[in-house]
C-alpha angles and dihedrals in degrees: 000000000000116000111256115184137147090271087071091064116095122198122209106171147334136274102245103116101045099087091040095054109014093163090066090061105034103023098244143000091239129086093301093055092044091056091042091066088053092049089055091061095040092048091052089055091046091052090052095050098036086060087061100266107125133334111234139069125183123196121191132181103206129218092260093052097258121129131232126198119185130177135177096228126123095290124246110284115268100184122106117275108237094224105031094037094220134104116279093238090055090052092051092054101038106036121070114231092016122141148094096275107077099086097037092234098116098025119039089191128016133193095172093068094101094150087257114056136184091315090072090055087053092046092053097043129093086221138350130194127193128197118190121195109204137138092007091299135111110226117191133188126175130204133186140176108230130175109253119183091344095309131099112242112202128216097001115168110252097174119017121230107293136171105239101174149325130282144169090218125102128204142053133292120195123187121181141168114218110233112250087204084071105029101030112202095343114132134188115276112222095206092052091052093044091052092051094047091047090054091049091050091053091048094046108041091179095061127082114207126196127189128193128181108199097179095099136057090254105044114221112235125187132175128199127193123143118180090183091063115187094005089059088047092057091045089053093050093048095040094103095044102104094198141100111291134198122223115279113253118214122195130179132177143152135210113188105309094341112103123187128189121175134172123186140171135186121220132186092263130094101230122106120215119180117173119186139187136187116201088343092305114124112239097201093174093049120222139190095326091060091046091053093050093050092049094049093045091053094048096046095046094047089051090049091048092053094043089054096043097249086123122042122216091258094049121100118240117265115253125252091246089058092057091045095055107119091006124148112184135172115199119192120185127185114195143147124247094015113189119210129195112229130024094272099050105246101144131040111233103185106115092198089064089073093056093044094049092046091052095049096044093045091053099041098040092047089052090049095050094047091064110096093222089061097049093098090054091055091045091054090056095045095047090050090048091052090051089047091053091054092045090048091056092047091048090049090056091047091051092049091051089049092053092049093047097045099032080214092283102031141126098312090069097052116106100023109034114076111196125206125238098228118109098200103094093193091060096041121098131204116206114200101199131195112237138001093262095056089039090057092050091046092052091051095043101042129100098246091200092077109358123086123188128213113180119202119227093212141320113338120249116279091239095187090058099057113107095213121045095215089066088071091063092045092057110107095215093051093044089054093051093047092047091049093050094049094205101103116218146270113349091358092055114127117180091194087073094054110128097200135053089204130034106195124194113209115190136152119276094245140085096280091046092051090049092051091048091051093049090052091049089051088054092052092041093052104037106023106021091155089069089064094042090052092049097244099129121082138173116224115222112218118199119261096206141032113205117194132183112176105302094347115099124182133172129218122204096184139027089252092057090046091054091049094050093046091050090050094049092043096188145354095054133125126215125211116192111208113224093185146353089260090070091067122084122224095268094050093047091051094047097047107029114013108036107099090214096056109020129098119228128183115208114225109226138185093226089127112026091169093060091043091056092046093049092048092051090046090058093046094048115123090232104087091194091063089055093046093048091052095046094050091047098049112015113114100227133102127249118241092228092055091053093047092048093053103037104018092241 
């Protein structure tokens, strides 16, 4: 076992600015930032075990809302650092940019090197405790963030490092309570954590992850271990796609300290889904590694097409987008000195990654396709690409006809679309509203200076179920939405032409409304994904209940809020449960759902493109029971029988 002592820990700078400007270090003080401080601890454990020290990581959300992460690695050093004269574990949790990863001696690859580290988790926690299991001893140190002379002091030692017992275990256990003075009422989301741990299990086939949520009477327990690694990952993503599928191709190669693993599969759909990671960190906005993969895939498949007479000498090469139609790919890169654009690491910025990925994929995919047993796999991809090329040309013609007919804001919008008068596109808002009744109320209640209304006549087209892509652009509802946005779609998309800073989906808080919302999101995800990446798409949250006591009227958006209002009013109140937006008049809809000062909006993000694609395909699955099971498990609306049971309504 490699020697791992406090001398291996390098210190770059102190902790001072974290509490002052937390958003600089974790992106936000909302849900994303809250989970970021958990990822820091989990990623440190993954780094330890991925470098062949241990094989298990447990994550627990405790009854009080705190989080525990335990691994069976070597245990953070507890000996005294020769320069700083303090235990190694104290340095890791009190010094920013401190750890054993900066010189690549103890960790060949590191995902935990976020530029912040475990010290930021400590700085933004009410308290944090660490137990280290080393040398048959249990070492414990406790930190807290008290108020001293009117100011919050972060990461102060409450109990110095002490040996509290003996053990045969080895590893580190960290338990921390996020500070509500930073994160307010935000709490850990079990599904978010499960998704992250599942990804990590796919990416690290040697690690077994367990998750337990102890906040309910029946604790939720999940376990993740995938020996198939990235191939299992692709199978999971495509599980709900009830279509013909090609064999999954797996490629792996290494140049010096740059390691690439990629698995990809083509299905008989036309959506492209590339998910990438660098040192286990999701790069949701892609980067040079994705560019290199796309370039190499296009070259290899065009070469294969010509070698097998699918393309004649006079034919032009097929485009990259043709070969990526129906593609699901997972790209996992391990590299040293990774550079990420943006504070929260969403895009790989190392230009050399493109060349390295191209080189590896070109070599390995060419070898794969030359084997006679794999010829049918290559033919599947080429035939689909040829069909995609034809469909692309047909769709292009359909889009051109749409532009000519609509003149971008022409006759097809008249009668249902109500534009706003404001000229500042960043301030303008487009509400896509379910139903004519709610659309009428929204038109009457809106502020026409900056709010435009587009009512839907019914459920949007299931765009992933059409057999010819051009039919999408012939659909009246979709043409209207595209014309209203002004951005065009797919390769013609131009966000500079967007007419609205916010696109807000308003649908009923029931099963049909959730389905409509999901179909709209699938439309944006497939045709205008950049809108989601740029944070332009929102979901409006209409109230579920109206509570009135004499002249006092309050609205509840959740069961929890309803309980609090009822407890406050005590007696003499009435409760109206809204079954749909159409039950609200213009004034109520403005007050509860459209007024920027009082409404609640949820931003749609691309934090997890894999889950988005899987959810979309779940909703578009031919098996209606699969859709219903998912909706009733995850949809954020209340059941009528639960309300009746509690309040007799």
